[in-house]
N, C-alpha and C positions, 0 to 999 in steps of 0.2 A: 258216084256207087257208097260212098261212106253216108251219106244224105239218105240213101233209099234205107239202108241199114237202121239209120235211127229214125226214122217215119215209121217202121215195121216194128221195133221196139216200143215206139211212141203209142202206136195204135194197140199193141199186144198188151200195155200197161194198162190204157184208157177201156180197153174190154174185161180184163181180170181185177176192175175195182169192185166188183160184187163178191169175188171169189179170191180170196187172198192168201197166201201163205205159200207152202211148197209148189202148189201145181203154176203159180205165177213166177217164183225165181225157175222153177224147171224151165217154162216158157221163154222167160228171159235168157238164159244161159243156151238154149238151143237155138233161138234166134240171131243174138249175138256174135254165137261162136261156131254156128253149123255143126253143133255134136249132138248127140242123142243119148237121153239119158237111160240107164239099164236100171229096172227094180232089181229086189233079192227073192229069189226064189226061197219058198219056206220061211217066210217072214212069220207069216201068220201063227206057226208053230209056235214062235215066241210070246205071242200077244197073251197067253193062257198065265204063264207063269208073271205076269205085270198085276192081276188081278191083287186087288188088297197093298197095291205098292203106293198107289197115289198118281201113277204114271199111267196114262191113256191115249188113245189115236196115234200112234206113233206111225209114221210114215218115212220112208228112205228112199234116196235117188241117187243113184252114181254115174259119174261118169270117169270110168276107170282109167281111161288112155287118154286125157285131159288134166291141166291142169292150168291156174291161173297166174300168169305172168305177175311178178312183185309191180312192175310197171303201170299196171292195168288195174291193181286192188282199190285203189281209191275212187277213179270214175264207176267201176264197177258195184261197189257199197254205195255211192249216190243214187245209181239207177237202180238197185235193188230196194233200196227206202223209198225211193221214189215210185217204185210200182207197189208195193208194198201198201203204202197209204201211210198217213198220220195215226194210227191206231197202232201200228207196229213200231217200237221204241228201240234204238239200239243199246245192247246192253253192255256188250264187252266185245273189243276186236283185239286181235294179237297178230304181230308178224314175226317171221324168224328168216332173219337176212341170210344168214349163215346154212339153214336147210332148206330156203326158198318155199317155205308154209307158210300159209295166210287160213285165219278163222275168223268170223265174225257170228254172233250171235245177240238175237234179237228176239224181245218179248212184246206179248199182246195180253193185257188183263181183259176178262170176261167173266162175268158173274163172279164165282170164286175158284175160278180156274186161273192159271197163268198158261198161254200158248209158248212154246220156244220154238226157235226157228235157228237152225246151227247149219252154217254154210262152210265148208273145209276145203282147202285144197293143200295136197301134200305132195310132193315128191314120186313118192311110189306108188300112193293109193289112188292118186286123181282128185277130183273133186266129189264131195259126198255131200246132199241137203238132206238135214233130219228136220221133221217137227213133230213134235210130243205135247200132250196137256199133261200139265203137273196140276194137283190138288194144292190149295192152300196147306194144308198140312204137312204134304211132301215137301213142297217148297221150304216150308219153315224147318223141318228135320235136314234137307240139304244146306241151306244156309247156316244153321247153327251149330249141327256137327254133323259135317259131312260122312266120318267114318261111322257113325253111330246109325245115320241112315242107312247106309249100305249094309250094316248086319241086320236094322230091323225090316227092311222090304224083304230080305232074305228071308227072314223068321216068318214073315205072314204070308207066305206060299204053301 
C-alpha cells in the first residue's frame, strides 16, 4: 500500500512540473494524507486592499482539521521540494516542539518579482498553504525595515 501511495505522489509531482506552486503542494497533501483543502470564502474582497503594496497573486488553501505530525515534517519537506522543482528554494523552516507547530517558506525568483510559498501546520488551525508574489521594492522594504513596510503598505491604500 505504501508503494502505491508513493507511486501516486511521484506521478502527481511529474504531471505538476509545468505548474508549480500552491496547486502542486495542495495536490501532494491531498494524495499523501487523503485530505481535502478548503478555500477561503470572500478572499477576493481583500485583494483590492493590496493594490500598491507590492503584493499580488495571493492564493490560500486550508486543511482545517488536519495537522502534520512532527515525525513526518522532514519527509514532507523533501517531497514538497522535489515536487516544486529546482526553481523553488527553501528560505526558512521552523519547528516548535512544545506547540507541535511547523512552518516552511520557499521562494522563487522570476523577473523582478519573488514568489513565496508558505506551508504551516498549527495545532489549532490545521495546515495552511499560502502563495503570494512580492515586487522587489516590497521585498526590500520587508527585509530592511519590517515595521516601516507595514506602515507604508497601509498608507498606499
